[in-house]
C-alpha positions, 0 to 999 in steps of 0.5 A, spaced: 451 470 514 454 472 520 461 474 522 464 477 528 471 478 529 473 478 536 479 478 541 477 473 545 482 471 551 485 478 549 485 484 554 485 489 548 479 493 548 479 496 541 473 496 537 471 490 533 467 489 526 461 485 526 458 483 519 451 481 518 447 480 512 440 478 511 440 477 504 446 473 500 447 479 496 448 485 501 453 485 507 452 490 513 458 492 517 457 495 524 462 498 528 462 497 535 466 497 541 462 491 545 459 486 540 453 485 545 451 492 545 445 494 541 444 500 537 441 506 541 436 507 535 431 501 535 430 501 527 438 502 525 439 495 522 433 495 517 434 503 516 441 502 514 440 496 510 435 500 506 440 506 505 445 501 503 440 498 497 439 505 495 446 507 495 448 501 491 443 503 485 446 510 484 452 511 479 459 512 481 458 520 481 452 520 486 455 515 491 461 519 491 457 526 493 453 522 498 459 519 501 463 526 501 456 529 505 456 523 510 464 525 511 462 532 512 457 531 517 461 526 521 466 528 527 473 528 527 474 522 531 470 518 526 474 520 520 480 517 524 476 511 525 475 511 517 482 512 515 484 506 519 479 502 516 481 505 509 488 505 509 490 498 508 485 498 502 489 504 499 496 501 500 499 498 494 506 495 493 506 495 485 514 494 486 513 488 490 508 485 486 512 486 480 518 482 483 513 477 486 510 475 479 517 474 476 517 481 473 523 484 476 526 487 470 520 492 470 521 493 477 529 494 476 527 499 470 522 503 475 527 504 480 533 505 476 531 512 475 532 514 482 538 518 485 543 515 490 539 518 496 533 515 494 536 509 492 538 508 500 531 510 502 528 505 497 532 499 500 529 500 507 522 500 504 521 492 505 525 486 503 522 485 496 525 492 494 531 491 497 532 484 493 530 488 487 535 493 488 541 488 490 539 483 484 538 488 479 545 491 481 542 498 481 548 501 485 553 498 480 548 501 474 548 508 478 556 508 479 557 506 472 552 512 469 556 517 474 563 514 471 560 515 464 558 522 465 562 525 470 570 526 469 571 526 477 567 519 477 571 517 471 578 519 475 576 516 481 574 509 478 581 509 474 585 510 480 581 505 484 581 500 479 573 499 479 573 499 471 574 492 471 568 490 475 564 496 473 563 495 465 564 487 466 558 486 461 561 491 456 568 488 456 566 481 456 561 482 450 567 485 446 
C-alpha cells in the first residue's frame, strides 16, 4: 500500500509524510520535504523496515527505552518536528467528548468544581464547553452556592431580588 499526502496546486513548501509498506502488517512512514527525493543512505528502506519489525517484538518498556535513546541522539529541530507530529495524538477533549455522547451531566459535574475565574476561561475553550456551561447553568449554580455560603452575597441577592430566580427549583419543589 502506498500513500502520499501532498499539497498539489499549493505553494506551501512544508514537509510531507509518505507512507509505504511492503507487507500488509507493517507501515513505513518517511518524512521528506520533496516526495521525489531519494534517501542518501542506499539501504535506508530495508534497514528501517528491519528496525521496525524488531521494535514491534519488544515489550513496552524496551520500546520506551529505545525511543528515549533515539530522542537523545536527535537534533533539537528534529524534536520540534516530532512534537508537531505527536501533538494532535496527545490532545484529548474529554469534556467535549462527554457532551457529544449525551453525557453532559458528567461534564457539568466536572466543570461545576471551577471557581468564577476558571469558569470564564473555560467558556472560551470551545463551543462544546461553552454549551455545557450554559446548558448546565453553571453560572447560576456558582452564584447560588455563593449566596448560600456568603452573607455578603446573600444580602446582595436579597436587595437585587435574585432569590426568586436563583432558587427556583427548590421553591417549586416545596
